[in-house]
C-alpha positions in Angstrom: 84.3 145.3 95.4 80.6 145.7 96.3 79.3 145.2 92.8 81.5 142.0 92.4 80.3 140.7 95.8 76.6 141.2 94.9 77.1 139.8 91.4 78.7 136.6 92.7 76.6 136.3 95.8 73.2 137.9 95.2 71.8 136.5 98.5 74.6 137.8 100.7 74.0 141.5 101.5 75.1 144.3 103.9 72.8 145.0 106.8 74.0 148.5 107.6 75.1 151.5 105.7 78.6 151.2 107.2 78.8 147.8 105.5 80.4 146.2 108.5 77.7 143.4 108.8 76.9 141.1 106.0 74.2 138.4 106.2 72.5 136.0 103.9 73.3 132.9 101.8 76.3 131.7 99.7 75.6 129.0 97.1 77.9 126.0 96.6 77.0 123.1 94.3 73.4 124.1 94.2 73.2 124.3 98.0 72.6 127.5 100.0 74.4 128.1 103.3 73.4 130.8 105.8 76.3 132.9 107.0 77.0 136.2 108.7 80.3 138.2 108.7 80.8 141.0 111.2 83.7 143.4 110.4 85.3 145.8 112.9 84.8 149.6 112.3 88.0 149.8 110.2 86.6 146.9 108.1 89.8 144.9 108.5 89.1 141.3 107.4 91.6 139.7 109.7 89.6 140.9 112.8 86.3 139.8 111.4 83.9 137.4 113.1 82.3 134.6 111.1 78.9 133.1 112.2 77.7 130.0 110.4 74.5 127.9 110.3 74.8 124.4 111.7 75.1 122.8 108.3 78.0 125.1 107.4 79.7 124.5 110.7 79.4 120.7 110.2 80.8 121.0 106.7 83.8 123.1 107.8 84.7 120.8 110.6 88.4 120.0 110.2 88.9 123.0 107.9 88.7 125.7 110.7 92.5 126.5 110.5 92.2 127.1 106.8 89.2 129.4 107.2 91.1 131.4 109.9 94.2 131.6 107.7 92.1 132.9 104.7 90.5 135.6 107.0 94.0 136.7 107.9 95.5 136.7 104.4 92.6 137.5 101.9 92.8 140.9 100.3 89.1 141.6 100.7 85.7 140.1 101.4 85.2 139.0 97.8 88.5 137.1 97.8 87.6 135.5 101.1 84.2 134.3 100.0 85.6 132.9 96.8 88.2 130.9 98.8 85.6 129.8 101.3 83.5 128.4 98.5 86.6 126.4 97.3 87.0 124.9 100.8 83.3 124.0 100.8 83.5 122.3 97.5 86.3 120.1 98.8 84.2 119.4 101.9 81.2 118.4 99.9 83.2 116.0 97.8 84.9 114.3 100.8 81.6 114.0 102.8 78.9 112.2 100.9 76.4 112.8 103.7 76.6 116.5 103.0 75.6 116.3 99.4 72.3 117.6 98.3 69.4 115.3 98.4 67.8 114.7 95.0 64.2 115.8 94.5 61.3 113.3 94.8 61.0 112.9 91.0 64.6 111.5 91.0 63.5 108.5 93.0 60.2 107.9 91.1 62.2 108.1 87.8 64.7 105.6 89.1 62.0 103.1 90.3 60.2 103.4 87.0 63.3 102.8 85.0 64.3 99.7 87.1 60.8 98.3 86.7 61.2 98.6 82.9 64.7 97.1 83.0 63.9 94.3 85.4 64.8 94.1 89.1 66.4 90.8 88.5 69.3 92.6 86.8 70.0 94.8 89.9 73.0 93.3 91.8 73.6 96.2 94.2 72.3 99.7 95.0 73.8 102.0 97.7 71.9 103.6 100.5 71.9 107.0 98.7 70.3 105.4 95.5 73.2 106.9 93.5 75.4 103.8 92.7 73.9 100.8 90.9 75.5 97.6 89.8 73.7 95.8 87.0 74.5 92.2 86.2 74.3 90.6 82.7 75.9 87.9 80.7 77.2 87.7 77.1 76.3 85.2 74.4 79.0 82.8 75.8 77.4 83.0 79.3 80.2 85.0 80.8 79.1 87.1 83.8 79.6 90.9 83.6 78.8 93.9 85.9 78.0 97.4 84.8 78.5 100.0 87.5 76.4 103.2 87.1 76.8 106.3 89.2 73.8 108.6 88.8 73.9 112.3 89.2 71.3 114.2 91.3 69.8 115.7 88.1 69.2 112.3 86.5 68.2 111.8 83.7 69.3 115.2 82.5 72.9 114.7 83.5 74.8 111.7 82.1 75.7 109.0 84.6 79.3 107.7 85.1 79.6 104.1 83.8 82.4 101.6 84.3 83.0 97.9 83.8 85.8 95.4 83.8 86.7 95.7 80.1 89.9 95.7 78.1 88.8 98.9 76.3 87.4 102.2 77.6 83.6 102.0 78.0 81.9 104.6 75.9 78.1 104.7 76.2 76.0 107.5 74.8 73.4 109.3 76.9 70.8 112.1 76.3 68.2 113.6 78.6 65.7 111.1 77.2 67.9 108.0 77.8 67.0 105.3 80.2 68.8 102.6 82.2 67.4 100.0 79.9 68.9 101.7 76.8 72.2 102.0 78.7 72.0 98.3 79.5 71.3 97.4 75.8 74.4 99.5 74.7 76.5 97.6 77.3 75.3 94.3 75.8 76.4 95.4 72.3 79.9 96.3 73.7 80.1 92.8 75.3 79.3 91.1 72.0 82.0 93.1 70.2 84.5 91.7 72.7 83.3 88.1 72.5 86.0 86.9 70.1 88.7 88.5 72.3 87.5 86.6 75.4 87.2 83.4 73.4 90.8 83.7 72.4 92.0 84.2 76.0 89.6 81.5 77.3 91.3 78.9 75.0 94.7 80.0 76.2 93.6 79.8 79.9 92.0 76.4 79.5 94.7 74.7 77.5 97.9 76.1 78.9 99.5 76.9 82.2 99.3 80.6 82.9 102.0 82.1 85.0 100.7 85.7 85.0 98.3 87.1 85.9 97.6 84.7 88.7 93.8 85.4 88.5 93.0 87.0 85.1 90.2 89.4 85.0 88.1 90.4 82.0 90.1 93.6 81.4 93.5 91.7 81.2 95.0 91.6 77.7 98.3 89.9 78.7 99.1 86.3 79.4 102.4 84.8 80.4 102.3 81.2 79.1 104.6 78.5 80.4 106.6 76.7 77.7 108.9 74.7 79.9 111.0 74.8 83.1 112.1 78.4 83.5 111.0 79.5 80.0 107.7 81.3 79.1 106.2 83.6 76.5 104.4 86.8 77.3 101.6 87.7 74.7 99.6 90.9 74.6 96.4 90.4 72.7 94.7 93.3 70.9 91.0 93.4 72.0 90.1 95.1 68.6 91.9 92.5 66.5 92.3 89.4 68.8 93.3 86.9 66.2 96.1 89.0 64.7 99.7 88.3 65.7 100.0 89.6 69.3 103.0 91.3 70.8 105.3 88.5 72.0 108.2 88.4 74.5 110.1 85.2 75.2 111.4 85.0 78.8 114.1 82.7 80.1 117.8 81.8 79.8 119.3 83.2 76.6 120.5 79.8 75.4 116.9 78.5 75.5 115.2 81.6 74.3 117.3 82.2 71.2 116.2 79.2 69.2 112.6 80.0 69.9 113.1 83.6 69.0 114.6 82.6 65.7 111.7 80.3 64.9 109.2 83.1 65.8 111.0 85.5 63.4 111.4 82.9 60.6 107.8 81.6 60.8 105.9 84.9 61.4 104.6 84.8 57.8 102.7 81.6 58.6 100.4 83.4 61.0 96.8 82.7 60.0 94.3 85.2 61.3 91.5 82.7 60.7 93.0 80.4 63.3 93.2 80.9 67.1 96.1 82.6 68.7 97.1 79.4 70.6 97.0 77.3 67.4 99.2 79.9 65.6 101.7 80.1 68.4 102.1 76.3 68.3 102.7 76.4 64.5 105.0 79.4 64.6 107.2 78.3 67.5 107.0 74.6 66.5 106.2 73.5 70.0 103.4 71.9 72.2 102.6 74.0 75.2 102.4 72.2 78.6 98.7 71.9 79.6 96.8 70.9 82.7 96.1 67.6 81.0 99.8 66.8 80.6 101.7 68.6 83.3 101.4 69.7 86.9 101.9 73.5 87.4 104.4 72.8 90.2 106.6 71.3 87.5 106.7 74.7 85.8 106.6 77.0 88.8 110.2 77.0 90.0 111.1 78.8 93.2 113.4 81.7 93.4 116.9 80.6 94.3 117.3 83.3 96.9 114.0 83.6 98.9 112.9 80.0 98.0 109.3 81.1 97.2 107.5 81.3 93.9 105.5 84.5 94.4 106.9 87.6 96.0 103.9 89.8 96.4 102.7 89.9 92.7 106.0 89.0 91.1 107.3 85.6 90.0 110.9 84.6 89.3 111.7 86.2 85.9 115.5 86.6 86.1 117.4 83.5 85.0 121.1 82.6 85.0 122.2 82.2 81.4 124.7 79.5 82.0 123.3 76.3 80.4 124.5 74.2 83.4 122.7 76.4 85.9 119.5 78.2 84.7 118.4 79.0 88.2 115.6 81.6 88.3 115.3 84.5 90.7 112.9 87.3 91.5 114.2 90.6 90.1 114.0 92.3 93.5 115.8 89.4 95.3 118.6 89.2 92.8 119.1 93.0 92.8 119.4 93.2 96.6 121.7 90.1 96.6 124.1 91.5 94.0 124.0 95.0 95.5 125.2 93.6 98.9 128.2 91.8 97.3 131.5 93.8 97.4 132.5 92.3 94.0 129.4 93.6 92.2 129.4 96.8 90.3 126.6 99.1 89.1 126.3 101.1 85.9 123.2 103.4 85.9 120.3 101.0 86.8 122.1 97.7 86.0 124.0 95.7 88.5 126.7 93.3 87.3 127.7 90.4 89.6 127.9 86.7 90.0 125.1 84.1 90.1 124.5 83.0 93.7 124.5 79.4 92.5 127.2 78.9 89.9 129.2 82.1 90.3 128.9 82.8 86.5 128.3 86.5 85.4 124.8 87.7 85.8 123.1 91.1 85.5 119.9 92.6 86.7 118.1 95.9 86.3 117.2 97.9 89.4 113.6 97.0 90.5 111.1 99.8 89.6 110.0 101.9 92.6 106.4 101.5 93.6 104.5 104.8 93.4 
């Protein structure tokens, strides 16, 4: 045990030949913490006393019961210190103020890199000088933000980078890399996605979008209104934005079926040199309602149960298939309504019942549980 203790904690040593008093430092995430452990004459760990420096006491605040439990249950001193280090690692992650302060050269390096990049590109920096948000725009004048989380050993350690993009952001970094080089790589990524955003911008500007309500730059899906209670959901591939997207027609079956037949029959007409919107018009043989020709209220029909259009993030997407009815409902509303009726029946996750408006047969899947 002694050899293992010294090997893992070379700065934590016994102070007497009986080895009942240990004093020194334990190291966690490149930080040293002073600690003393006093064992009883029989060296039973469960009756040991732990003395900590003020930094260690502050870090262990809220974890005292765990430390006491580990003293009672650990097989030996080596096991206890190993588990104590695990607790300290959790504490350091949950308390940013306890993290190690970077050396002075970290700050001088950061200032030098920002001067080279240009302070006008800095949108935000936190009080620890660890998290930066850099602003930029692509060739189509779209605004973008690159979030960079620097490590304490910057630039030796690669920073964490994130942005609102439809694909994972993969930027290369070496010990010689700079923020300017990172920013330049980000610009290249943006240019590679320009065609994708151009495709979606045309759809957003020339049609009525039902979902998402406020599209962000990472969204690849659009639910486009075709008419009253009928829409098409398209999933555009960011890598091949002008290819035929995944399409799903939504609405009453008697309205959806003719459009689905046209989509299947005309799929060969898809021209990858034309825009997605132009191709959808040709393949479906329709004109989409647009802000220039229709009001969105004409296409946003309320749920027939709760009498609202949006229920949290959901819109009415369940429709009665009877041609004389066609009333839309939220999935959650219809499910709860049918489940409360004594005449309804359920098979697995599907509930069978009657439309609240026309009493014709209607079915709905059980709403997915939120995690």
